[in-house]
N, CA, C and O atoms as a DFTB+ gen file, in Angstrom:
672 C
 N C O
     1  1     105.133     127.954      73.292
     2  2     106.350     127.162      73.311
     3  2     107.297     127.650      74.404
     4  3     107.894     126.843      75.116
     5  1     107.438     128.986      74.540
     6  2     108.308     129.530      75.572
     7  2     107.814     129.152      76.962
     8  3     108.606     128.889      77.867
     9  1     106.500     129.128      77.117
    10  2     105.928     128.798      78.413
    11  2     106.260     127.348      78.782
    12  3     106.602     127.059      79.929
    13  1     106.157     126.432      77.794
    14  2     106.498     125.025      78.035
    15  2     107.958     124.890      78.425
    16  3     108.295     124.156      79.354
    17  1     108.814     125.589      77.721
    18  2     110.251     125.531      78.000
    19  2     110.543     126.056      79.402
    20  3     111.350     125.479      80.131
    21  1     109.887     127.148      79.774
    22  2     110.079     127.717      81.100
    23  2     109.656     126.719      82.175
    24  3     110.358     126.550      83.173
    25  1     108.528     126.064      81.983
    26  2     108.043     125.074      82.951
    27  2     109.038     123.930      83.074
    28  3     109.334     123.478      84.180
    29  1     109.560     123.454      81.932
    30  2     110.540     122.357      81.977
    31  2     111.820     122.779      82.699
    32  3     112.384     122.004      83.471
    33  1     112.268     123.980      82.451
    34  2     113.469     124.477      83.131
    35  2     113.222     124.534      84.638
    36  3     114.084     124.148      85.428
    37  1     112.050     125.014      85.031
    38  2     111.715     125.067      86.465
    39  2     111.684     123.672      87.076
    40  3     112.203     123.461      88.172
    41  1     111.084     122.729      86.379
    42  2     111.003     121.352      86.888
    43  2     112.394     120.762      87.055
    44  3     112.696     120.152      88.081
    45  1     113.239     120.941      86.051
    46  2     114.602     120.406      86.119
    47  2     115.388     121.080      87.247
    48  3     116.110     120.408      87.984
    49  1     115.254     122.393      87.383
    50  2     115.973     123.115      88.441
    51  2     115.529     122.646      89.820
    52  3     116.353     122.442      90.711
    53  1     114.237     122.478      89.987
    54  2     113.719     122.001      91.273
    55  2     114.202     120.585      91.542
    56  3     114.550     120.246      92.673
    57  1     114.222     119.760      90.505
    58  2     114.694     118.379      90.671
    59  2     116.136     118.348      91.136
    60  3     116.475     117.615      92.065
    61  1     116.992     119.142      90.496
    62  2     118.398     119.168      90.896
    63  2     118.568     119.734      92.302
    64  3     119.388     119.243      93.078
    65  1     117.805     120.752      92.625
    66  2     117.918     121.363      93.954
    67  2     117.509     120.390      95.051
    68  3     118.093     120.383      96.134
    69  1     116.504     119.571      94.766
    70  2     116.046     118.631      95.791
    71  2     116.941     117.409      95.898
    72  3     116.829     116.657      96.866
    73  1     117.817     117.188      94.945
    74  2     118.703     116.025      94.971
    75  2     120.009     116.284      95.706
    76  3     120.842     115.384      95.816
    77  1     120.200     117.477      96.203
    78  2     121.456     117.747      96.902
    79  2     121.516     116.945      98.182
    80  3     120.494     116.670      98.811
    81  1     122.720     116.575      98.559
    82  2     122.868     115.752      99.759
    83  2     122.726     116.610     101.008
    84  3     122.987     117.813     100.998
    85  1     122.311     115.961     102.067
    86  2     122.139     116.649     103.345
    87  2     123.507     116.876     103.972
    88  3     124.362     115.990     103.957
    89  1     123.703     118.049     104.514
    90  2     124.953     118.360     105.188
    91  2     124.897     117.761     106.583
    92  3     123.959     118.008     107.340
    93  1     125.913     116.970     106.917
    94  2     125.969     116.358     108.243
    95  2     127.090     116.991     109.043
    96  3     128.121     117.388     108.499
    97  1     126.868     117.075     110.342
    98  2     127.928     117.528     111.229
    99  2     129.010     116.459     111.281
   100  3     128.777     115.305     110.922
   101  1     130.181     116.852     111.728
   102  2     131.270     115.889     111.902
   103  2     130.877     114.898     112.994
   104  3     129.991     115.193     113.797
   105  1     131.519     113.724     113.042
   106  2     131.200     112.751     114.098
   107  2     131.326     113.342     115.504
   108  3     130.507     113.048     116.375
   109  1     132.342     114.167     115.728
   110  2     132.520     114.774     117.049
   111  2     131.353     115.706     117.390
   112  3     130.847     115.703     118.512
   113  1     130.933     116.508     116.394
   114  2     129.806     117.414     116.614
   115  2     128.523     116.631     116.873
   116  3     127.694     117.030     117.691
   117  1     128.368     115.511     116.165
   118  2     127.183     114.686     116.361
   119  2     127.151     114.101     117.768
   120  3     126.096     114.060     118.402
   121  1     128.304     113.648     118.257
   122  2     128.381     113.090     119.612
   123  2     128.005     114.160     120.637
   124  3     127.238     113.897     121.564
   125  1     128.548     115.365     120.466
   126  2     128.233     116.455     121.397
   127  2     126.741     116.798     121.372
   128  3     126.135     117.048     122.414
   129  1     126.164     116.808     120.184
   130  2     124.742     117.111     120.060
   131  2     123.899     116.035     120.744
   132  3     122.960     116.350     121.476
   133  1     124.229     114.788     120.510
   134  2     123.484     113.691     121.134
   135  2     123.589     113.785     122.650
   136  3     122.598     113.590     123.354
   137  1     124.785     114.084     123.159
   138  2     124.966     114.220     124.611
   139  2     124.101     115.347     125.169
   140  3     123.572     115.244     126.275
   141  1     123.962     116.417     124.400
   142  2     123.142     117.552     124.824
   143  2     121.650     117.181     124.782
   144  3     120.895     117.526     125.692
   145  1     121.240     116.489     123.740
   146  2     119.829     116.145     123.565
   147  2     119.347     115.191     124.645
   148  3     118.259     115.377     125.190
   149  1     120.143     114.166     124.966
   150  2     119.674     113.147     125.917
   151  2     119.492     113.693     127.333
   152  3     118.867     113.041     128.169
   153  1     120.026     114.869     127.607
   154  2     119.849     115.496     128.923
   155  2     118.664     116.464     128.937
   156  3     118.267     116.943     129.999
   157  1     118.105     116.748     127.773
   158  2     117.035     117.731     127.656
   159  2     115.701     117.168     128.151
   160  3     115.415     115.982     127.987
   161  1     114.900     118.029     128.752
   162  2     113.603     117.614     129.307
   163  2     112.673     117.062     128.234
   164  3     111.933     116.113     128.492
   165  1     112.696     117.641     127.035
   166  2     111.800     117.161     125.978
   167  2     112.165     115.739     125.558
   168  3     111.283     114.936     125.251
   169  1     113.448     115.428     125.543
   170  2     113.878     114.073     125.206
   171  2     113.494     113.096     126.311
   172  3     113.023     111.992     126.037
   173  1     113.696     113.504     127.558
   174  2     113.350     112.634     128.685
   175  2     111.848     112.354     128.710
   176  3     111.420     111.246     129.034
   177  1     111.060     113.363     128.369
   178  2     109.606     113.192     128.295
   179  2     109.251     112.211     127.175
   180  3     108.400     111.339     127.350
   181  1     109.907     112.361     126.034
   182  2     109.680     111.469     124.898
   183  2     110.010     110.028     125.281
   184  3     109.255     109.108     124.969
   185  1     111.124     109.842     125.950
   186  2     111.551     108.501     126.360
   187  2     110.562     107.904     127.364
   188  3     110.263     106.711     127.309
   189  1     110.058     108.729     128.275
   190  2     109.091     108.266     129.269
   191  2     107.787     107.817     128.603
   192  3     107.220     106.787     128.967
   193  1     107.324     108.588     127.637
   194  2     106.092     108.241     126.924
   195  2     106.285     106.940     126.153
   196  3     105.403     106.081     126.154
   197  1     107.432     106.789     125.497
   198  2     107.695     105.554     124.757
   199  2     107.714     104.362     125.712
   200  3     107.212     103.289     125.378
   201  1     108.284     104.545     126.883
   202  2     108.312     103.464     127.879
   203  2     106.894     103.063     128.278
   204  3     106.597     101.878     128.429
   205  1     106.026     104.050     128.447
   206  2     104.628     103.763     128.796
   207  2     103.932     103.007     127.670
   208  3     103.146     102.095     127.927
   209  1     104.218     103.384     126.418
   210  2     103.643     102.660     125.276
   211  2     104.142     101.218     125.252
   212  3     103.364     100.292     125.021
   213  1     105.433     101.031     125.491
   214  2     106.001      99.679     125.533
   215  2     105.375      98.861     126.651
   216  3     105.099      97.673     126.482
   217  1     105.151      99.502     127.796
   218  2     104.536      98.805     128.930
   219  2     103.111      98.366     128.610
   220  3     102.692      97.282     129.017
   221  1     102.362      99.199     127.885
   222  2     101.004      98.815     127.493
   223  2     101.022      97.519     126.689
   224  3     100.197      96.631     126.903
   225  1     101.970      97.423     125.764
   226  2     102.085      96.218     124.940
   227  2     102.562      95.048     125.791
   228  3     101.979      93.965     125.747
   229  1     103.615      95.266     126.561
   230  2     104.195      94.186     127.364
   231  2     103.219      93.663     128.410
   232  3     103.224      92.472     128.721
   233  1     102.383      94.541     128.956
   234  2     101.412      94.132     129.966
   235  2     100.152      93.526     129.355
   236  3      99.257      93.084     130.076
   237  1     100.086      93.507     128.026
   238  2      98.930      92.922     127.354
   239  2      97.718      93.831     127.313
   240  3      96.629      93.385     126.954
   241  1      97.883      95.101     127.675
   242  2      96.761      96.038     127.651
   243  2      96.461      96.503     126.229
   244  3      95.329      96.872     125.916
   245  1      97.466      96.483     125.381
   246  2      97.309      96.786     123.963
   247  2      97.824      95.576     123.207
   248  3      98.941      95.108     123.431
   249  1      96.988      95.081     122.307
   250  2      97.328      93.854     121.591
   251  2      97.070      94.068     120.105
   252  3      95.956      94.396     119.697
   253  1      98.102      93.883     119.311
   254  2      97.971      94.092     117.872
   255  2      97.678      92.798     117.115
   256  3      97.552      92.827     115.891
   257  1      97.567      91.665     117.809
   258  2      97.394      90.387     117.111
   259  2      96.066      90.314     116.367
   260  3      95.985      89.676     115.317
   261  1      95.028      90.951     116.889
   262  2      93.712      90.925     116.231
   263  2      93.355      92.290     115.654
   264  3      92.198      92.553     115.324
   265  1      94.345      93.140     115.538
   266  2      94.133      94.512     115.079
   267  2      94.017      94.538     113.562
   268  3      94.880      94.011     112.861
   269  1      92.953      95.149     113.057
   270  2      92.712      95.242     111.621
   271  2      93.199      96.609     111.130
   272  3      92.442      97.579     111.094
   273  1      94.473      96.661     110.757
   274  2      95.105      97.928     110.361
   275  2      94.479      98.511     109.102
   276  3      94.361      99.730     108.979
   277  1      94.077      97.657     108.165
   278  2      93.466      98.154     106.925
   279  2      92.152      98.871     107.224
   280  3      91.892      99.955     106.701
   281  1      91.334      98.260     108.063
   282  2      90.061      98.875     108.450
   283  2      90.309     100.229     109.111
   284  3      89.687     101.227     108.748
   285  1      91.215     100.257     110.076
   286  2      91.501     101.490     110.815
   287  2      92.029     102.565     109.872
   288  3      91.605     103.719     109.944
   289  1      92.940     102.197     108.998
   290  2      93.510     103.160     108.051
   291  2      92.420     103.753     107.160
   292  3      92.386     104.960     106.922
   293  1      91.545     102.901     106.680
   294  2      90.459     103.350     105.795
   295  2      89.500     104.283     106.550
   296  3      89.105     105.324     106.024
   297  1      89.131     103.914     107.766
   298  2      88.163     104.691     108.542
   299  2      88.747     106.001     109.083
   300  3      88.023     106.984     109.243
   301  1      90.042     106.016     109.362
   302  2      90.670     107.213     109.941
   303  2      90.702     108.383     108.962
   304  3      90.886     109.527     109.377
   305  1      90.525     108.116     107.678
   306  2      90.535     109.195     106.685
   307  2      89.418     110.203     106.935
   308  3      89.552     111.380     106.601
   309  1      88.314     109.739     107.523
   310  2      87.171     110.618     107.772
   311  2      87.037     111.013     109.241
   312  3      86.048     111.633     109.630
   313  1      88.007     110.662     110.041
   314  2      87.952     110.905     111.484
   315  2      88.214     112.381     111.792
   316  3      89.117     113.002     111.231
   317  1      87.394     112.923     112.703
   318  2      87.529     114.347     113.026
   319  2      87.780     114.618     114.503
   320  3      87.980     115.769     114.891
   321  1      87.772     113.573     115.336
   322  2      87.975     113.807     116.765
   323  2      88.637     112.599     117.420
   324  3      88.684     111.506     116.855
   325  1      89.144     112.829     118.624
   326  2      89.762     111.742     119.387
   327  2      88.728     110.666     119.713
   328  3      89.033     109.475     119.657
   329  1      87.507     111.082     120.053
   330  2      86.466     110.105     120.380
   331  2      86.160     109.203     119.189
   332  3      85.985     107.995     119.350
   333  1      86.094     109.791     117.992
   334  2      85.874     108.990     116.784
   335  2      87.040     108.033     116.567
   336  3      86.836     106.867     116.229
   337  1      88.260     108.523     116.762
   338  2      89.445     107.678     116.574
   339  2      89.430     106.501     117.544
   340  3      89.764     105.378     117.168
   341  1      89.045     106.758     118.788
   342  2      88.979     105.686     119.789
   343  2      87.988     104.621     119.339
   344  3      88.277     103.427     119.420
   345  1      86.825     105.048     118.867
   346  2      85.813     104.085     118.412
   347  2      86.314     103.277     117.219
   348  3      86.079     102.071     117.137
   349  1      86.998     103.936     116.304
   350  2      87.539     103.235     115.133
   351  2      88.562     102.194     115.569
   352  3      88.532     101.057     115.099
   353  1      89.459     102.575     116.460
   354  2      90.477     101.634     116.941
   355  2      89.841     100.474     117.701
   356  3      90.292      99.335     117.584
   357  1      88.793     100.757     118.482
   358  2      88.096      99.678     119.193
   359  2      87.454      98.717     118.200
   360  3      87.572      97.499     118.338
   361  1      86.768      99.276     117.187
   362  2      86.152      98.428     116.161
   363  2      87.213      97.666     115.382
   364  3      86.956      96.573     114.877
   365  1      88.405      98.244     115.288
   366  2      89.518      97.591     114.599
   367  2      90.180      96.501     115.428
   368  3      91.076      95.808     114.945
   369  1      89.742      96.347     116.673
   370  2      90.238      95.250     117.488
   371  2      91.279      95.611     118.527
   372  3      91.996      94.732     119.005
   373  1      91.383      96.877     118.888
   374  2      92.389      97.262     119.882
   375  2      91.747      97.526     121.241
   376  3      90.909      98.417     121.377
   377  1      92.149      96.743     122.245
   378  2      91.700      97.054     123.600
   379  2      92.464      98.273     124.121
   380  3      93.588      98.531     123.689
   381  1      91.873      99.004     125.026
   382  2      92.486     100.210     125.616
   383  2      92.916     101.224     124.551
   384  3      93.988     101.823     124.633
   385  1      92.059     101.394     123.567
   386  2      92.380     102.280     122.447
   387  2      92.620     103.719     122.895
   388  3      93.533     104.378     122.395
   389  1      91.812     104.210     123.829
   390  2      91.969     105.606     124.259
   391  2      93.348     105.833     124.871
   392  3      94.033     106.798     124.531
   393  1      93.748     104.945     125.767
   394  2      95.048     105.098     126.429
   395  2      96.183     105.065     125.399
   396  3      97.119     105.861     125.470
   397  1      96.089     104.144     124.452
   398  2      97.111     104.036     123.411
   399  2      97.155     105.300     122.553
   400  3      98.231     105.839     122.297
   401  1      95.996     105.772     122.112
   402  2      95.958     106.952     121.238
   403  2      96.403     108.218     121.967
   404  3      97.070     109.070     121.380
   405  1      96.041     108.343     123.235
   406  2      96.489     109.514     123.998
   407  2      98.006     109.508     124.162
   408  3      98.652     110.548     124.037
   409  1      98.572     108.330     124.444
   410  2     100.039     108.242     124.553
   411  2     100.695     108.526     123.209
   412  3     101.724     109.200     123.143
   413  1     100.100     108.014     122.141
   414  2     100.653     108.241     120.805
   415  2     100.635     109.729     120.460
   416  3     101.592     110.244     119.882
   417  1      99.555     110.418     120.811
   418  2      99.453     111.856     120.559
   419  2     100.509     112.616     121.360
   420  3     101.173     113.508     120.834
   421  1     100.657     112.254     122.637
   422  2     101.682     112.895     123.469
   423  2     103.080     112.632     122.910
   424  3     103.943     113.510     122.937
   425  1     103.295     111.424     122.406
   426  2     104.599     111.071     121.834
   427  2     104.916     111.977     120.643
   428  3     106.011     112.531     120.550
   429  1     103.962     112.122     119.748
   430  2     104.176     112.954     118.554
   431  2     104.405     114.407     118.957
   432  3     105.286     115.069     118.407
   433  1     103.622     114.910     119.912
   434  2     103.809     116.289     120.381
   435  2     105.194     116.476     120.997
   436  3     105.841     117.500     120.779
   437  1     105.642     115.494     121.760
   438  2     106.973     115.585     122.381
   439  2     108.076     115.521     121.337
   440  3     109.092     116.206     121.459
   441  1     107.882     114.705     120.318
   442  2     108.869     114.609     119.244
   443  2     108.971     115.936     118.498
   444  3     110.072     116.385     118.178
   445  1     107.837     116.560     118.222
   446  2     107.825     117.869     117.560
   447  2     108.522     118.903     118.443
   448  3     109.305     119.717     117.952
   449  1     108.237     118.871     119.744
   450  2     108.873     119.799     120.686
   451  2     110.389     119.602     120.706
   452  3     111.150     120.570     120.704
   453  1     110.813     118.352     120.724
   454  2     112.247     118.069     120.748
   455  2     112.922     118.562     119.463
   456  3     114.008     119.140     119.510
   457  1     112.278     118.331     118.328
   458  2     112.851     118.790     117.057
   459  2     112.868     120.314     116.983
   460  3     113.750     120.899     116.355
   461  1     111.889     120.956     117.627
   462  2     111.868     122.421     117.673
   463  2     113.002     122.931     118.560
   464  3     113.654     123.921     118.230
   465  1     113.236     122.256     119.682
   466  2     114.312     122.649     120.595
   467  2     115.694     122.406     120.000
   468  3     116.653     123.100     120.339
   469  1     115.791     121.426     119.118
   470  2     117.080     121.052     118.529
   471  2     116.966     120.953     117.006
   472  3     116.991     119.853     116.453
   473  1     116.840     122.103     116.323
   474  2     116.733     122.051     114.864
   475  2     117.979     121.439     114.223
   476  3     117.929     120.949     113.095
   477  1     119.106     121.473     114.961
   478  2     120.338     120.903     114.415
   479  2     120.287     119.376     114.349
   480  3     121.219     118.748     113.848
   481  1     119.197     118.773     114.855
   482  2     119.047     117.317     114.726
   483  2     119.079     116.890     113.267
   484  3     119.475     115.770     112.942
   485  1     118.656     117.796     112.393
   486  2     118.649     117.458     110.963
   487  2     120.061     117.218     110.440
   488  3     120.235     116.608     109.385
   489  1     121.070     117.693     111.167
   490  2     122.457     117.491     110.752
   491  2     123.036     116.165     111.232
   492  3     124.162     115.812     110.879
   493  1     122.268     115.429     112.036
   494  2     122.723     114.097     112.441
   495  2     122.559     113.144     111.267
   496  3     121.665     113.313     110.438
   497  1     123.413     112.161     111.205
   498  2     123.226     111.149     110.172
   499  2     121.916     110.432     110.455
   500  3     121.436     110.425     111.589
   501  1     121.343     109.833     109.430
   502  2     120.067     109.134     109.604
   503  2     120.186     108.044     110.665
   504  3     119.279     107.862     111.477
   505  1     121.298     107.325     110.656
   506  2     121.519     106.250     111.626
   507  2     121.558     106.818     113.042
   508  3     120.909     106.282     113.940
   509  1     122.313     107.895     113.249
   510  2     122.404     108.502     114.581
   511  2     121.063     109.058     115.046
   512  3     120.711     108.954     116.222
   513  1     120.320     109.648     114.118
   514  2     119.013     110.200     114.469
   515  2     118.066     109.073     114.897
   516  3     117.361     109.194     115.900
   517  1     118.056     107.983     114.133
   518  2     117.196     106.845     114.452
   519  2     117.601     106.219     115.782
   520  3     116.748     105.891     116.607
   521  1     118.913     106.053     115.987
   522  2     119.383     105.467     117.246
   523  2     119.063     106.369     118.430
   524  3     118.718     105.886     119.508
   525  1     119.175     107.657     118.233
   526  2     118.873     108.603     119.305
   527  2     117.415     108.472     119.723
   528  3     117.107     108.379     120.911
   529  1     116.527     108.466     118.748
   530  2     115.103     108.446     119.049
   531  2     114.627     107.055     119.447
   532  3     113.895     106.912     120.427
   533  1     115.030     106.028     118.704
   534  2     114.530     104.680     118.975
   535  2     115.440     103.887     119.902
   536  3     114.958     103.149     120.762
   537  1     116.737     104.031     119.736
   538  2     117.681     103.188     120.452
   539  2     117.782     103.458     121.929
   540  3     118.280     102.620     122.681
   541  1     117.323     104.606     122.357
   542  2     117.417     104.927     123.777
   543  2     116.247     104.362     124.569
   544  3     116.221     104.434     125.798
   545  1     115.287     103.802     123.858
   546  2     114.117     103.259     124.525
   547  2     114.328     101.792     124.871
   548  3     115.358     101.204     124.542
   549  1     113.351     101.221     125.528
   550  2     113.394      99.815     125.914
   551  2     113.631      98.951     124.682
   552  3     112.982      99.133     123.651
   553  1     114.553      98.021     124.793
   554  2     114.837      97.138     123.666
   555  2     113.748      96.082     123.548
   556  3     113.031      95.802     124.509
   557  1     113.631      95.498     122.353
   558  2     112.649      94.440     122.134
   559  2     112.869      93.284     123.091
   560  3     111.907      92.679     123.564
   561  1     114.134      92.967     123.382
   562  2     114.402      91.844     124.278
   563  2     113.877      92.135     125.684
   564  3     113.413      91.224     126.369
   565  1     113.948      93.397     126.120
   566  2     113.403      93.749     127.434
   567  2     111.883      93.610     127.445
   568  3     111.303      93.145     128.426
   569  1     111.248      94.012     126.357
   570  2     109.795      93.869     126.252
   571  2     109.429      92.391     126.252
   572  3     108.499      91.980     126.945
   573  1     110.163      91.583     125.468
   574  2     109.876      90.150     125.416
   575  2     110.061      89.513     126.788
   576  3     109.272      88.655     127.184
   577  1     111.090      89.922     127.511
   578  2     111.315      89.377     128.848
   579  2     110.157      89.736     129.780
   580  3     109.716      88.902     130.569
   581  1     109.669      90.960     129.692
   582  2     108.547      91.373     130.539
   583  2     107.301      90.550     130.215
   584  3     106.565      90.150     131.117
   585  1     107.070      90.300     128.931
   586  2     105.926      89.479     128.526
   587  2     106.085      88.067     129.077
   588  3     105.123      87.480     129.573
   589  1     107.294      87.520     128.991
   590  2     107.540      86.178     129.516
   591  2     107.272      86.130     131.018
   592  3     106.649      85.190     131.512
   593  1     107.736      87.130     131.732
   594  2     107.528      87.155     133.193
   595  2     106.039      87.264     133.526
   596  3     105.554      86.619     134.456
   597  1     105.327      88.079     132.767
   598  2     103.891      88.220     132.990
   599  2     103.175      86.883     132.794
   600  3     102.182      86.597     133.464
   601  1     103.683      86.075     131.877
   602  2     103.081      84.773     131.587
   603  2     103.685      83.651     132.425
   604  3     103.544      82.473     132.098
   605  1     104.364      84.034     133.513
   606  2     104.913      83.067     134.477
   607  2     105.896      82.077     133.856
   608  3     105.926      80.907     134.239
   609  1     106.681      82.534     132.920
   610  2     107.733      81.693     132.350
   611  2     108.916      81.745     133.308
   612  3     109.282      82.813     133.799
   613  1     109.499      80.607     133.565
   614  2     110.546      80.513     134.588
   615  2     111.789      81.303     134.204
   616  3     112.039      81.569     133.028
   617  1     112.573      81.674     135.232
   618  2     113.828      82.392     135.006
   619  2     114.763      81.588     134.116
   620  3     115.460      82.150     133.271
   621  1     114.778      80.267     134.307
   622  2     115.655      79.410     133.493
   623  2     115.251      79.481     132.021
   624  3     116.115      79.579     131.149
   625  1     113.958      79.434     131.737
   626  2     113.496      79.516     130.352
   627  2     113.823      80.883     129.749
   628  3     114.195      80.977     128.580
   629  1     113.685      81.925     130.541
   630  2     114.020      83.270     130.059
   631  2     115.513      83.356     129.762
   632  3     115.912      83.910     128.738
   633  1     116.336      82.812     130.651
   634  2     117.784      82.828     130.435
   635  2     118.151      82.012     129.199
   636  3     119.002      82.431     128.413
   637  1     117.518      80.850     129.018
   638  2     117.757      80.037     127.820
   639  2     117.395      80.823     126.565
   640  3     118.109      80.769     125.564
   641  1     116.286      81.552     126.624
   642  2     115.855      82.366     125.496
   643  2     116.898      83.443     125.183
   644  3     117.260      83.645     124.024
   645  1     117.380      84.134     126.227
   646  2     118.395      85.181     126.034
   647  2     119.669      84.598     125.436
   648  3     120.253      85.179     124.522
   649  1     120.098      83.452     125.952
   650  2     121.310      82.808     125.432
   651  2     121.133      82.420     123.975
   652  3     122.055      82.565     123.173
   653  1     119.954      81.929     123.632
   654  2     119.669      81.553     122.247
   655  2     119.732      82.786     121.339
   656  3     120.284      82.720     120.241
   657  1     119.166      83.913     121.797
   658  2     119.182      85.144     121.004
   659  2     120.609      85.655     120.794
   660  3     120.928      86.189     119.732
   661  1     121.472      85.489     121.814
   662  2     122.863      85.941     121.692
   663  2     123.606      85.145     120.634
   664  3     124.485      85.676     119.956
   665  1     123.254      83.866     120.490
   666  2     123.936      83.004     119.520
   667  2     123.538      83.335     118.090
   668  3     124.272      83.015     117.155
   669  1     122.407      83.959     117.912
   670  2     121.935      84.258     116.551
   671  2     122.670      85.415     115.946
   672  3     122.395      85.795     114.808
């Protein structure tokens, strides 16, 4: 009985400890941190890799329209090498799978490096952290415009599209 009680006390204590709120820096401290991070080489590398990934999609070299994510997810559980992963992604319907996976691996490594260089990133609000990592990259509208240009859509049609998006 004592052992059961001890286990319950431990579970409750751990539950309460994990429910504490994250300490965030003040808005001014967050701004200073973001300004410091965006000048760092690891962040610039991360942004460059993301741009290359966006370009692969925008240039039509990577296409997710026929990509079978369920198949890939199921098969990746047993994957032990990059070569196996490339084959799985190819079978899943992704052209240029190797280039995409290599960029994705570099992206994750750069993100880990950046978080190692700036452990105080955890003190940023979730919104600021997301905007820092995602918001500094090419916007969806820029990617869509590049796709339109690749498909020889006229400047007038692109401008009409942009104006329509602004009204929404």
